[in-house]
N, CA, C and O atoms as CSV, one atom per row, in Angstrom:
chain,resi,resn,atom,element,x,y,z
A,1,UNK,N,N,-65.496,11.640,-17.159
A,1,UNK,CA,C,-65.755,11.778,-18.577
A,1,UNK,C,C,-67.254,11.825,-18.785
A,1,UNK,O,O,-67.988,10.965,-18.298
A,2,UNK,N,N,-67.703,12.833,-19.511
A,2,UNK,CA,C,-69.122,12.985,-19.823
A,2,UNK,C,C,-69.396,12.633,-21.275
A,2,UNK,O,O,-68.601,12.946,-22.161
A,3,UNK,N,N,-70.502,11.993,-21.507
A,3,UNK,CA,C,-70.957,11.724,-22.865
A,3,UNK,C,C,-72.427,12.083,-22.939
A,3,UNK,O,O,-73.190,11.815,-22.011
A,4,UNK,N,N,-72.816,12.684,-24.036
A,4,UNK,CA,C,-74.219,13.028,-24.203
A,4,UNK,C,C,-74.572,13.007,-25.675
A,4,UNK,O,O,-73.695,13.050,-26.538
A,5,UNK,N,N,-75.850,12.940,-25.952
A,5,UNK,CA,C,-76.358,12.983,-27.313
A,5,UNK,C,C,-77.500,13.980,-27.361
A,5,UNK,O,O,-78.387,13.964,-26.508
A,6,UNK,N,N,-77.472,14.839,-28.356
A,6,UNK,CA,C,-78.563,15.795,-28.548
A,6,UNK,C,C,-79.498,15.220,-29.605
A,6,UNK,O,O,-79.076,14.896,-30.715
A,7,UNK,N,N,-80.761,15.099,-29.248
A,7,UNK,CA,C,-81.753,14.539,-30.160
A,7,UNK,C,C,-82.965,15.461,-30.167
A,7,UNK,O,O,-83.570,15.721,-29.127
A,8,UNK,N,N,-83.311,15.951,-31.359
A,8,UNK,CA,C,-84.532,16.740,-31.516
A,8,UNK,C,C,-84.695,17.099,-32.982
A,8,UNK,O,O,-83.782,16.894,-33.782
A,9,UNK,N,N,-85.839,17.628,-33.329
A,9,UNK,CA,C,-86.072,18.073,-34.694
A,9,UNK,C,C,-85.119,19.210,-35.047
A,9,UNK,O,O,-84.634,19.280,-36.176
A,10,UNK,N,N,-84.849,20.093,-34.102
A,10,UNK,CA,C,-83.937,21.219,-34.347
A,10,UNK,C,C,-82.528,20.730,-34.670
A,10,UNK,O,O,-81.874,21.266,-35.565
A,11,UNK,N,N,-82.065,19.728,-33.952
A,11,UNK,CA,C,-80.732,19.174,-34.187
A,11,UNK,C,C,-80.676,18.534,-35.570
A,11,UNK,O,O,-79.715,18.745,-36.310
A,12,UNK,N,N,-81.687,17.759,-35.922
A,12,UNK,CA,C,-81.727,17.116,-37.237
A,12,UNK,C,C,-81.789,18.147,-38.358
A,12,UNK,O,O,-81.122,17.990,-39.381
A,13,UNK,N,N,-82.579,19.195,-38.179
A,13,UNK,CA,C,-82.695,20.244,-39.190
A,13,UNK,C,C,-81.352,20.949,-39.372
A,13,UNK,O,O,-80.920,21.162,-40.505
A,14,UNK,N,N,-80.691,21.309,-38.287
A,14,UNK,CA,C,-79.384,21.976,-38.366
A,14,UNK,C,C,-78.363,21.090,-39.081
A,14,UNK,O,O,-77.569,21.582,-39.883
A,15,UNK,N,N,-78.380,19.811,-38.798
A,15,UNK,CA,C,-77.454,18.873,-39.436
A,15,UNK,C,C,-77.705,18.816,-40.931
A,15,UNK,O,O,-76.755,18.812,-41.714
A,16,UNK,N,N,-78.948,18.774,-41.336
A,16,UNK,CA,C,-79.261,18.686,-42.759
A,16,UNK,C,C,-78.934,19.990,-43.499
A,16,UNK,O,O,-78.504,19.955,-44.652
A,17,UNK,N,N,-79.133,21.122,-42.849
A,17,UNK,CA,C,-78.732,22.397,-43.455
A,17,UNK,C,C,-77.216,22.422,-43.624
A,17,UNK,O,O,-76.711,22.815,-44.676
A,18,UNK,N,N,-76.501,22.006,-42.599
A,18,UNK,CA,C,-75.042,21.993,-42.629
A,18,UNK,C,C,-74.531,21.080,-43.744
A,18,UNK,O,O,-73.548,21.414,-44.405
A,19,UNK,N,N,-75.169,19.957,-43.960
A,19,UNK,CA,C,-74.744,19.028,-45.007
A,19,UNK,C,C,-74.895,19.626,-46.403
A,19,UNK,O,O,-74.211,19.202,-47.334
A,20,UNK,N,N,-75.779,20.604,-46.555
A,20,UNK,CA,C,-76.020,21.232,-47.854
A,20,UNK,C,C,-75.258,22.539,-48.057
A,20,UNK,O,O,-75.433,23.203,-49.079
A,21,UNK,N,N,-74.420,22.912,-47.100
A,21,UNK,CA,C,-73.662,24.156,-47.243
A,21,UNK,C,C,-72.328,23.882,-47.938
A,21,UNK,O,O,-71.775,22.785,-47.850
A,22,UNK,N,N,-71.836,24.888,-48.619
A,22,UNK,CA,C,-70.540,24.787,-49.290
A,22,UNK,C,C,-69.422,25.058,-48.282
A,22,UNK,O,O,-69.674,25.486,-47.155
A,23,UNK,N,N,-68.193,24.804,-48.706
A,23,UNK,CA,C,-67.036,25.068,-47.849
A,23,UNK,C,C,-67.010,26.552,-47.479
A,23,UNK,O,O,-67.182,27.412,-48.343
A,24,UNK,N,N,-66.798,26.846,-46.221
A,24,UNK,CA,C,-66.729,28.219,-45.686
A,24,UNK,C,C,-68.048,28.986,-45.825
A,24,UNK,O,O,-68.041,30.217,-45.835
A,25,UNK,N,N,-69.150,28.297,-45.929
A,25,UNK,CA,C,-70.469,28.928,-46.019
A,25,UNK,C,C,-71.258,28.599,-44.764
A,25,UNK,O,O,-71.276,27.453,-44.313
A,26,UNK,N,N,-71.909,29.607,-44.202
A,26,UNK,CA,C,-72.731,29.403,-43.019
A,26,UNK,C,C,-74.182,29.616,-43.418
A,26,UNK,O,O,-74.563,30.711,-43.831
A,27,UNK,N,N,-74.984,28.579,-43.297
A,27,UNK,CA,C,-76.412,28.657,-43.583
A,27,UNK,C,C,-77.181,28.456,-42.288
A,27,UNK,O,O,-76.816,27.624,-41.457
A,28,UNK,N,N,-78.248,29.225,-42.124
A,28,UNK,CA,C,-79.096,29.096,-40.945
A,28,UNK,C,C,-80.564,29.095,-41.374
A,28,UNK,O,O,-80.917,29.603,-42.438
A,29,UNK,N,N,-81.389,28.527,-40.541
A,29,UNK,CA,C,-82.827,28.505,-40.821
A,29,UNK,C,C,-83.432,29.887,-40.575
A,29,UNK,O,O,-82.802,30.751,-39.965
A,30,UNK,N,N,-84.646,30.083,-41.051
A,30,UNK,CA,C,-85.351,31.349,-40.819
A,30,UNK,C,C,-85.553,31.577,-39.335
A,30,UNK,O,O,-85.431,32.706,-38.861
A,31,UNK,N,N,-85.858,30.531,-38.600
A,31,UNK,CA,C,-86.064,30.647,-37.152
A,31,UNK,C,C,-84.787,31.152,-36.479
A,31,UNK,O,O,-84.844,32.045,-35.634
A,32,UNK,N,N,-83.643,30.587,-36.847
A,32,UNK,CA,C,-82.367,31.033,-36.278
A,32,UNK,C,C,-82.074,32.473,-36.702
A,32,UNK,O,O,-81.608,33.282,-35.900
A,33,UNK,N,N,-82.350,32.783,-37.972
A,33,UNK,CA,C,-82.110,34.135,-38.469
A,33,UNK,C,C,-82.920,35.165,-37.681
A,33,UNK,O,O,-82.397,36.221,-37.328
A,34,UNK,N,N,-84.179,34.869,-37.405
A,34,UNK,CA,C,-85.023,35.798,-36.648
A,34,UNK,C,C,-84.424,36.103,-35.275
A,34,UNK,O,O,-84.604,37.202,-34.751
A,35,UNK,N,N,-83.723,35.148,-34.698
A,35,UNK,CA,C,-83.116,35.354,-33.374
A,35,UNK,C,C,-81.851,36.204,-33.421
A,35,UNK,O,O,-81.521,36.878,-32.445
A,36,UNK,N,N,-81.138,36.176,-34.555
A,36,UNK,CA,C,-79.838,36.864,-34.612
A,36,UNK,C,C,-79.781,37.986,-35.642
A,36,UNK,O,O,-78.707,38.535,-35.890
A,37,UNK,N,N,-80.901,38.334,-36.239
A,37,UNK,CA,C,-80.886,39.292,-37.350
A,37,UNK,C,C,-80.346,40.673,-36.987
A,37,UNK,O,O,-79.903,41.401,-37.875
A,38,UNK,N,N,-80.370,41.050,-35.730
A,38,UNK,CA,C,-79.823,42.340,-35.324
A,38,UNK,C,C,-78.306,42.309,-35.144
A,38,UNK,O,O,-77.668,43.358,-35.053
A,39,UNK,N,N,-77.731,41.110,-35.092
A,39,UNK,CA,C,-76.295,40.964,-34.870
A,39,UNK,C,C,-75.518,40.512,-36.097
A,39,UNK,O,O,-74.303,40.703,-36.157
A,40,UNK,N,N,-76.202,39.910,-37.090
A,40,UNK,CA,C,-75.493,39.393,-38.256
A,40,UNK,C,C,-76.062,39.950,-39.554
A,40,UNK,O,O,-77.244,40.279,-39.648
A,41,UNK,N,N,-75.191,40.047,-40.548
A,41,UNK,CA,C,-75.632,40.390,-41.901
A,41,UNK,C,C,-75.870,39.067,-42.617
A,41,UNK,O,O,-75.015,38.182,-42.600
A,42,UNK,N,N,-77.026,38.937,-43.241
A,42,UNK,CA,C,-77.368,37.694,-43.930
A,42,UNK,C,C,-78.223,38.011,-45.140
A,42,UNK,O,O,-78.870,39.056,-45.212
A,43,UNK,N,N,-78.213,37.084,-46.093
A,43,UNK,CA,C,-79.069,37.242,-47.262
A,43,UNK,C,C,-79.856,35.955,-47.469
A,43,UNK,O,O,-79.382,34.873,-47.123
A,44,UNK,N,N,-81.047,36.068,-48.026
A,44,UNK,CA,C,-81.839,34.864,-48.285
A,44,UNK,C,C,-81.099,33.934,-49.244
A,44,UNK,O,O,-80.453,34.381,-50.192
A,45,UNK,N,N,-81.206,32.662,-48.984
A,45,UNK,CA,C,-80.613,31.624,-49.818
A,45,UNK,C,C,-81.772,30.859,-50.437
A,45,UNK,O,O,-82.910,31.002,-49.988
A,46,UNK,N,N,-81.517,30.067,-51.434
A,46,UNK,CA,C,-82.585,29.282,-52.065
A,46,UNK,C,C,-83.260,28.381,-51.031
A,46,UNK,O,O,-82.598,27.827,-50.153
A,47,UNK,N,N,-84.592,28.238,-51.140
A,47,UNK,CA,C,-85.291,27.329,-50.240
A,47,UNK,C,C,-84.715,25.927,-50.405
A,47,UNK,O,O,-84.340,25.517,-51.504
A,48,UNK,N,N,-84.654,25.208,-49.298
A,48,UNK,CA,C,-83.982,23.923,-49.287
A,48,UNK,C,C,-84.944,22.798,-48.908
A,48,UNK,O,O,-85.485,22.799,-47.802
A,49,UNK,N,N,-85.165,21.841,-49.808
A,49,UNK,CA,C,-85.966,20.681,-49.421
A,49,UNK,C,C,-85.120,19.779,-48.520
A,49,UNK,O,O,-83.984,19.450,-48.861
A,50,UNK,N,N,-85.666,19.386,-47.384
A,50,UNK,CA,C,-84.925,18.557,-46.443
A,50,UNK,C,C,-85.667,17.261,-46.167
A,50,UNK,O,O,-86.897,17.228,-46.126
A,51,UNK,N,N,-84.912,16.210,-45.981
A,51,UNK,CA,C,-85.479,14.906,-45.638
A,51,UNK,C,C,-86.276,15.042,-44.338
A,51,UNK,O,O,-85.805,15.638,-43.369
A,52,UNK,N,N,-87.473,14.488,-44.332
A,52,UNK,CA,C,-88.306,14.534,-43.145
A,52,UNK,C,C,-89.191,15.758,-43.046
A,52,UNK,O,O,-89.996,15.863,-42.121
A,53,UNK,N,N,-89.058,16.689,-43.985
A,53,UNK,CA,C,-89.874,17.906,-43.987
A,53,UNK,C,C,-90.801,17.869,-45.197
A,53,UNK,O,O,-90.385,17.479,-46.287
A,54,UNK,N,N,-92.048,18.272,-45.009
A,54,UNK,CA,C,-93.000,18.266,-46.116
A,54,UNK,C,C,-92.848,19.484,-47.013
A,54,UNK,O,O,-93.158,19.416,-48.202
A,55,UNK,N,N,-92.380,20.588,-46.469
A,55,UNK,CA,C,-92.198,21.834,-47.219
A,55,UNK,C,C,-90.709,22.204,-47.239
A,55,UNK,O,O,-89.989,21.918,-46.283
A,56,UNK,N,N,-90.245,22.841,-48.327
A,56,UNK,CA,C,-88.856,23.323,-48.337
A,56,UNK,C,C,-88.641,24.338,-47.212
A,56,UNK,O,O,-89.558,25.068,-46.836
A,57,UNK,N,N,-87.438,24.372,-46.692
A,57,UNK,CA,C,-87.107,25.243,-45.567
A,57,UNK,C,C,-86.496,26.543,-46.065
A,57,UNK,O,O,-85.634,26.534,-46.943
A,58,UNK,N,N,-86.941,27.655,-45.507
A,58,UNK,CA,C,-86.372,28.962,-45.829
A,58,UNK,C,C,-85.021,29.078,-45.114
A,58,UNK,O,O,-84.930,28.910,-43.898
A,59,UNK,N,N,-83.982,29.365,-45.890
A,59,UNK,CA,C,-82.620,29.362,-45.364
A,59,UNK,C,C,-81.934,30.693,-45.694
A,59,UNK,O,O,-82.198,31.294,-46.736
A,60,UNK,N,N,-81.059,31.141,-44.802
A,60,UNK,CA,C,-80.286,32.374,-44.985
A,60,UNK,C,C,-78.806,32.062,-44.937
A,60,UNK,O,O,-78.369,31.176,-44.203
A,61,UNK,N,N,-78.032,32.803,-45.733
A,61,UNK,CA,C,-76.584,32.679,-45.706
A,61,UNK,C,C,-76.018,33.827,-44.874
A,61,UNK,O,O,-76.277,34.997,-45.156
A,62,UNK,N,N,-75.254,33.485,-43.858
A,62,UNK,CA,C,-74.639,34.497,-42.980
A,62,UNK,C,C,-73.420,35.056,-43.700
A,62,UNK,O,O,-72.551,34.309,-44.150
A,63,UNK,N,N,-73.367,36.393,-43.802
A,63,UNK,CA,C,-72.260,37.073,-44.485
A,63,UNK,C,C,-71.224,37.606,-43.508
A,63,UNK,O,O,-70.058,37.763,-43.867
A,64,UNK,N,N,-71.635,37.884,-42.280
A,64,UNK,CA,C,-70.715,38.404,-41.278
A,64,UNK,C,C,-71.472,39.080,-40.155
A,64,UNK,O,O,-72.702,39.079,-40.118
A,65,UNK,N,N,-70.713,39.653,-39.246
A,65,UNK,CA,C,-71.310,40.383,-38.123
A,65,UNK,C,C,-71.599,41.822,-38.534
A,65,UNK,O,O,-70.916,42.382,-39.391
A,66,UNK,N,N,-72.611,42.410,-37.918
A,66,UNK,CA,C,-72.930,43.818,-38.180
A,66,UNK,C,C,-72.049,44.711,-37.348
A,66,UNK,O,O,-72.162,45.934,-37.425
C-alpha cells in the first residue's frame, strides 16, 4: 500500500481554483491554459482573488476539446 502527499504552491492554487468552481465547471489557471490551449477550447473567466496570493489570479473556463 502506497501513501503520498502532494505539497506545493501549484497544488494549493489548483485546490483553491477548484473550490471556487461551480458544479460541472472546469476552471484552470493561465499557466495551465498556456500549456493546453492548442487542445482545449476555453474562455477567460473573472479574475479570482485567492488566499495566499497578493494579486487576483487569471482563470479560464474549459468549454471542451478542440
